[in-house]
C-alpha positions in Angstrom: 0.1 -0.1 0.0 1.4 3.5 -0.8 1.7 5.4 2.4 2.3 9.0 0.7 -0.9 8.5 -1.7 -3.9 10.3 -1.2 -7.0 8.2 -0.5 -10.3 9.4 -0.9 -13.5 7.0 -0.4 -16.5 7.6 -2.2 -20.1 6.2 -1.1 -23.5 6.7 -2.7 -23.9 9.8 -0.7 -20.8 10.6 1.1 -17.4 11.5 0.3 -14.7 10.7 3.3 -11.0 11.8 3.1 -8.1 11.3 5.3 -6.2 14.8 5.8 -2.9 15.4 8.1 -5.4 16.8 10.8 -7.7 14.0 10.7 -10.9 12.3 8.8 -13.3 14.6 7.3 -16.6 13.9 5.7 -19.4 15.6 3.3 -22.0 14.9 1.4 -21.0 13.7 -2.2 -21.6 17.2 -4.5 -24.1 16.9 -7.1 -24.3 19.8 -10.0 -23.3 22.9 -8.4 -23.6 21.9 -4.7 -20.9 23.5 -2.5 -19.3 20.5 0.0 -19.7 21.2 3.4 -16.9 19.3 5.0 -17.3 18.0 8.8 -14.4 16.8 11.0 -11.9 16.1 11.8 -12.6 12.5 13.2 -9.8 10.8 15.0 -10.8 7.3 12.9 -12.6 5.9 9.9 -15.0 4.1 12.7 -15.9 7.7 14.2 -16.6 8.8 10.8 -18.5 5.6 9.8 -20.5 6.2 13.1 -21.6 9.9 12.2 -22.8 8.9 8.9 -24.8 6.1 10.3 -26.2 8.8 12.6 -27.1 11.1 10.0 -28.8 8.2 7.8 -30.8 6.9 10.8 -32.2 10.5 11.1 -33.0 10.6 7.8 -35.0 7.0 8.1 -36.9 7.9 10.9 -37.9 11.6 9.5 -39.0 9.5 6.4 -40.9 6.9 8.5 -43.4 9.0 10.0 -44.2 10.2 6.6 -45.4 7.0 5.1 -48.8 6.1 4.6 -50.4 3.3 6.8 
């Protein structure tokens, strides 16, 4: 593995990047969206937890909007 290579991890809705100060993430920009980076986080596990919390909040919000 290259130690000096820049690593960017892209998910369907999120981009995660390792920087010298720590881990950062943002929603993946589409069209003219301006990325809003959040961080730094100490580990990939911390970033994953924050993304999971954000997704959970979205799922819970839409759960109440469904008929039935």
